[in-house]
GUDOKOL-934329 format. One record per atom (N, C-alpha, C, O): residue in three letters; x, y, z. Coordinates in steps of 0.05 Angstrom, whole numbers, padded with zeros to 5 digits, always signed. Example, Ala and Ser with C-alpha at 12.3 -4.5 7.8 and 13.67 -1.06 7.14 Angstrom:
# residues 2
Ala+00264-00114+00156Ala+00246-00090+00156Ala+00264-00066+00156Ala+00285-00066+00169Ser+00257-00045+00142Ser+00273-00021+00143Ser+00258+00001+00157Ser+00268+00023+00161
***
This chain:
# residues 119
Met+02141+01851+01909Met+02168+01846+01917Met+02169+01821+01934Met+02150+01815+01948Ala+02190+01806+01932Ala+02195+01782+01948Ala+02219+01786+01965Ala+02239+01797+01956Asp+02217+01777+01990Asp+02241+01779+02007Asp+02245+01752+02021Asp+02227+01737+02025Ala+02270+01748+02029Ala+02278+01725+02045Ala+02296+01735+02067Ala+02317+01746+02063Asp+02286+01731+02091Asp+02301+01740+02115Asp+02308+01770+02113Asp+02330+01778+02121Gly+02290+01786+02104Gly+02294+01815+02102Gly+02309+01825+02078Gly+02314+01849+02076Glu+02318+01807+02061Glu+02333+01814+02037Glu+02314+01813+02013Glu+02300+01793+02009Val+02314+01834+01996Val+02298+01833+01972Val+02310+01813+01953Val+02334+01815+01946Val+02294+01794+01944Val+02305+01773+01926Val+02291+01774+01899Val+02299+01759+01880Gly+02270+01789+01896Gly+02256+01791+01870Gly+02235+01812+01870Gly+02226+01821+01891Trp+02227+01820+01846Trp+02206+01840+01843Trp+02193+01837+01816Trp+02204+01826+01797Ala+02169+01847+01814Ala+02154+01847+01789Ala+02144+01875+01784Ala+02136+01889+01802Ala+02144+01883+01759Ala+02134+01910+01751Ala+02108+01906+01737Ala+02105+01891+01718Val+02087+01921+01746Val+02061+01920+01734Val+02049+01948+01735Val+02051+01962+01756Ala+02036+01956+01714Ala+02024+01982+01712Ala+02004+01983+01690Ala+02004+01965+01673Pro+01987+02003+01689Pro+01969+02006+01667Pro+01985+02008+01640Pro+02004+02024+01639Arg+01977+01993+01620Arg+01991+01994+01594Arg+01992+02023+01584Arg+02012+02030+01571Ser+01971+02039+01589Ser+01971+02066+01578Ser+01994+02083+01589Ser+02000+02104+01577Glu+02006+02075+01611Glu+02028+02090+01623Glu+02056+02080+01614Glu+02076+02090+01623Leu+02056+02060+01596Leu+02080+02047+01588Leu+02085+02050+01558Leu+02066+02056+01544Pro+02110+02046+01549Pro+02115+02048+01520Pro+02099+02028+01504Pro+02096+02032+01480Phe+02090+02006+01516Phe+02075+01986+01502Phe+02049+01997+01490Phe+02038+01986+01471Ala+02039+02019+01501Ala+02015+02031+01491Ala+02018+02041+01462Ala+01999+02043+01447Arg+02043+02047+01455Arg+02049+02058+01428Arg+02066+02039+01411Arg+02075+02046+01390Ser+02069+02014+01421Ser+02087+01995+01407Ser+02075+01988+01380Ser+02051+01983+01376Arg+02093+01986+01360Arg+02085+01976+01334Arg+02090+01946+01331Arg+02081+01934+01312Val+02105+01934+01350Val+02111+01906+01348Val+02096+01888+01368Val+02095+01864+01365Ile+02084+01901+01388Ile+02067+01886+01407Ile+02038+01897+01403Ile+02032+01919+01412Pro+02021+01881+01390Pro+01994+01891+01383Pro+01976+01890+01408Pro+01980+01875+01427His+01956+01907+01407His+01934+01907+01427His+01914+01886+01418His+01907+01883+01395Val+01905+01871+01438Val+01885+01850+01432Val+01857+01863+01429Val+01841+01855+01412Asp+01852+01883+01446Asp+01827+01897+01446Asp+01831+01925+01458Asp+01854+01933+01462Asp+01809+01939+01463Asp+01812+01967+01473Asp+01808+01969+01503Asp+01806+01991+01513Leu+01809+01947+01517Leu+01806+01947+01546Leu+01830+01963+01559Leu+01852+01961+01548Pro+01826+01976+01581Pro+01848+01990+01594Pro+01864+01970+01611Pro+01864+01972+01636Val+01877+01952+01598Val+01892+01930+01612Val+01916+01940+01626Val+01927+01962+01621Trp+01925+01924+01645Trp+01950+01929+01658Trp+01971+01909+01647Trp+01963+01888+01637Ser+01996+01917+01647Ser+02017+01901+01636Ser+02037+01892+01657Ser+02047+01909+01673Val+02044+01867+01658Val+02066+01857+01674Val+02089+01856+01654Val+02090+01840+01636Trp+02108+01874+01658Trp+02129+01877+01638Trp+02157+01870+01647Trp+02176+01870+01632Cys+02160+01863+01673Cys+02187+01856+01683Cys+02184+01839+01708Cys+02169+01846+01726Ile+02199+01817+01709Ile+02200+01800+01732Ile+02229+01793+01736Ile+02242+01781+01719Arg+02239+01800+01759Arg+02268+01795+01765Arg+02271+01780+01791Arg+02258+01785+01811Val+02289+01760+01790Val+02297+01745+01814Val+02327+01747+01816Val+02341+01741+01796Arg+02337+01754+01839Arg+02365+01758+01842Arg+02381+01732+01840Arg+02371+01710+01848Pro+02405+01733+01830Pro+02422+01709+01830Pro+02424+01697+01858Pro+02425+01711+01878Gly+02425+01671+01859Gly+02426+01657+01884Gly+02399+01649+01895Gly+02396+01634+01913His+02378+01661+01883His+02351+01656+01891His+02334+01645+01869His+02310+01640+01872Arg+02346+01640+01846Arg+02331+01631+01822Arg+02326+01601+01825Arg+02340+01586+01839Gly+02306+01591+01811Gly+02300+01563+01810Gly+02284+01553+01835Gly+02282+01529+01840Lys+02273+01572+01850Lys+02259+01566+01875Lys+02229+01573+01872Lys+02214+01571+01892Gly+02220+01580+01848Gly+02192+01586+01845Gly+02184+01615+01852Gly+02160+01621+01852Ile+02203+01632+01857Ile+02198+01659+01865Ile+02184+01674+01842Ile+02165+01690+01847Ser+02192+01670+01817Ser+02179+01685+01795Ser+02150+01678+01793Ser+02134+01695+01785His+02142+01653+01800His+02114+01646+01799His+02098+01662+01820His+02076+01672+01814His+02109+01665+01843His+02095+01680+01864His+02094+01710+01857His+02074+01723+01861Leu+02116+01720+01845Leu+02116+01748+01837Leu+02095+01754+01815Leu+02081+01774+01817Leu+02093+01736+01796Leu+02073+01740+01774Leu+02045+01739+01785Leu+02028+01756+01779Arg+02039+01719+01802Arg+02012+01717+01814Arg+02006+01742+01830Arg+01984+01752+01830Gly+02026+01751+01845Gly+02022+01776+01861Gly+02017+01800+01844Gly+02000+01817+01851Ala+02031+01803+01822Ala+02028+01825+01804Ala+02000+01825+01792Ala+01987+01846+01790Val+01990+01801+01784Val+01964+01799+01772Val+01943+01806+01793Val+01924+01820+01788Ala+01946+01796+01818Ala+01927+01801+01839Ala+01926+01831+01846Ala+01905+01843+01850Tyr+01950+01844+01846Tyr+01951+01872+01852Tyr+01936+01888+01830Tyr+01921+01906+01836Ala+01942+01882+01805Ala+01929+01896+01782Ala+01898+01893+01785Ala+01884+01913+01781His+01889+01869+01790His+01860+01866+01793His+01849+01881+01817His+01827+01892+01816Ser+01864+01883+01839Ser+01855+01898+01862Ser+01853+01928+01857Ser+01839+01942+01870Gln+01868+01937+01836Gln+01867+01965+01828Gln+01847+01970+01806Gln+01846+01992+01795Gly+01831+01950+01799Gly+01810+01954+01779Gly+01817+01945+01751Gly+01802+01951+01732Ala+01840+01933+01747Ala+01848+01924+01720Ala+01827+01904+01709Ala+01821+01884+01722Pro+01816+01909+01686Pro+01796+01890+01675Pro+01810+01865+01663Pro+01797+01845+01659Ala+01835+01868+01657Ala+01851+01846+01646Ala+01881+01852+01651Ala+01888+01875+01654Val+01897+01832+01650Val+01926+01835+01654Val+01940+01820+01630Val+01932+01798+01623Glu+01960+01833+01619Glu+01975+01821+01598Glu+02004+01822+01603Glu+02014+01838+01620Gly+02019+01805+01589Gly+02048+01805+01591Gly+02058+01800+01563Gly+02042+01794+01545Tyr+02084+01801+01559Tyr+02096+01797+01533Tyr+02120+01779+01536Tyr+02142+01786+01529Pro+02115+01754+01546Pro+02137+01736+01551Pro+02149+01724+01526Pro+02137+01726+01504Val+02172+01712+01529Val+02185+01698+01506Val+02172+01671+01504Val+02166+01658+01524Asp+02170+01661+01480Asp+02161+01634+01474Asp+02186+01618+01468Asp+02193+01613+01445Asn+02200+01609+01489Asn+02226+01596+01486Asn+02224+01566+01481Asn+02244+01553+01477Arg+02200+01555+01482Arg+02195+01527+01476Arg+02213+01508+01492Arg+02222+01488+01482Gly+02217+01515+01517Gly+02234+01499+01534Gly+02263+01502+01532Gly+02278+01491+01548Glu+02272+01519+01513Glu+02301+01524+01511Glu+02310+01543+01532Glu+02295+01559+01543Gln+02336+01541+01539Gln+02348+01559+01559Gln+02347+01588+01550Gln+02354+01594+01527Val+02339+01606+01568Val+02338+01635+01562Val+02361+01648+01576Val+02366+01643+01599Asp+02376+01665+01561Asp+02398+01680+01573Asp+02386+01696+01597Asp+02367+01711+01593Leu+02398+01693+01620Leu+02387+01706+01644Leu+02387+01736+01643Leu+02371+01749+01657Thr+02403+01748+01626Thr+02402+01777+01623Thr+02378+01786+01607Thr+02371+01809+01607Met+02365+01766+01593Met+02341+01773+01577Met+02316+01759+01588Met+02295+01761+01576Ala+02318+01747+01611Ala+02296+01731+01622Ala+02275+01748+01637Ala+02255+01737+01647Asp+02280+01774+01640Asp+02262+01790+01656Asp+02234+01794+01645Asp+02217+01804+01659Val+02230+01786+01620Val+02203+01789+01608Val+02186+01764+01615Val+02162+01764+01610Gly+02198+01744+01626Gly+02184+01719+01633Gly+02182+01701+01609Gly+02189+01708+01586Thr+02173+01677+01614Thr+02169+01657+01592Thr+02139+01651+01589Thr+02124+01655+01608Arg+02132+01641+01566Arg+02105+01634+01561Arg+02095+01614+01582Arg+02073+01616+01592Gln+02112+01594+01588Gln+02105+01573+01607Gln+02099+01586+01635Gln+02080+01578+01648Leu+02115+01605+01643Leu+02110+01618+01669Leu+02083+01631+01669Leu+02068+01628+01688Phe+02076+01646+01648Phe+02051+01660+01647Phe+02027+01640+01645Phe+02007+01645+01658Glu+02031+01618+01630Glu+02009+01599+01628Glu+02005+01585+01655Glu+01982+01578+01662Arg+02026+01580+01670Arg+02023+01567+01696Arg+02009+01586+01716Arg+01997+01576+01735Ala+02010+01611+01711Ala+01996+01631+01728Ala+01967+01635+01719Ala+01953+01651+01730Gly+01959+01621+01698Gly+01931+01623+01689Gly+01926+01642+01666Gly+01903+01646+01659Leu+01947+01654+01655Leu+01944+01671+01632Leu+01946+01655+01607Leu+01960+01635+01606Asn+01931+01663+01586Asn+01931+01648+01561Asn+01943+01665+01539Asn+01941+01690+01539Lys+01956+01651+01520Lys+01967+01665+01497Lys+01944+01678+01481Lys+01925+01664+01474Ala+01946+01703+01476Ala+01925+01717+01461Ala+01934+01722+01432Ala+01917+01721+01414Arg+01959+01727+01428Arg+01968+01734+01401Arg+01998+01733+01399Arg+02012+01737+01419Asp+02009+01728+01375Asp+02037+01730+01371Asp+02044+01760+01367Asp+02027+01776+01361Thr+02070+01766+01371Thr+02079+01793+01366Thr+02102+01792+01346Thr+02111+01771+01338Ala+02110+01816+01338Ala+02134+01818+01320Ala+02159+01824+01337Ala+02180+01828+01326Ser+02156+01824+01364Ser+02177+01830+01382Ser+02194+01805+01388Ser+02183+01783+01388Val+02220+01809+01392Val+02238+01787+01399Val+02254+01796+01423Val+02262+01820+01425Ser+02260+01778+01441Ser+02277+01784+01464Ser+02295+01760+01469Ser+02286+01737+01471Gly+02321+01765+01470Gly+02341+01744+01474Gly+02340+01723+01452Gly+02348+01700+01457Gly+02332+01730+01428Gly+02331+01712+01406Gly+02306+01696+01404Gly+02303+01679+01385Phe+02287+01700+01422Phe+02262+01685+01422Phe+02238+01704+01415Phe+02239+01727+01423Pro+02218+01694+01401Pro+02195+01711+01396Pro+02179+01715+01422Pro+02178+01698+01439Arg+02167+01739+01423Arg+02150+01745+01447Arg+02121+01742+01438Arg+02114+01747+01415Cys+02105+01733+01457Cys+02076+01730+01451Cys+02060+01745+01471Cys+02035+01745+01469
***
């Protein structure tokens, strides 16, 4: 969670993939059999966007997952190729956001969010 002057301005959701619907997804493939954790939602409140908060939230989610024993962390961001993402669909993050946090694209998916393919 991120706060500014005591007000919650953003949050990230991270949990073991086995506890999420992604464990049974037919459109988001598993890369391997590791018990990975998934970062599946990153939200920044209106009025606080464009300040780098999502970068801090993602790094914090990854650090938390590792502190809980996650052998790897994955996400399913959109590959928007620099195009504008509808803010109502931006909660999955973008490929660029994940790559800036040190995560690498592992595989394409058959999933789409906001008109963009997810990877």
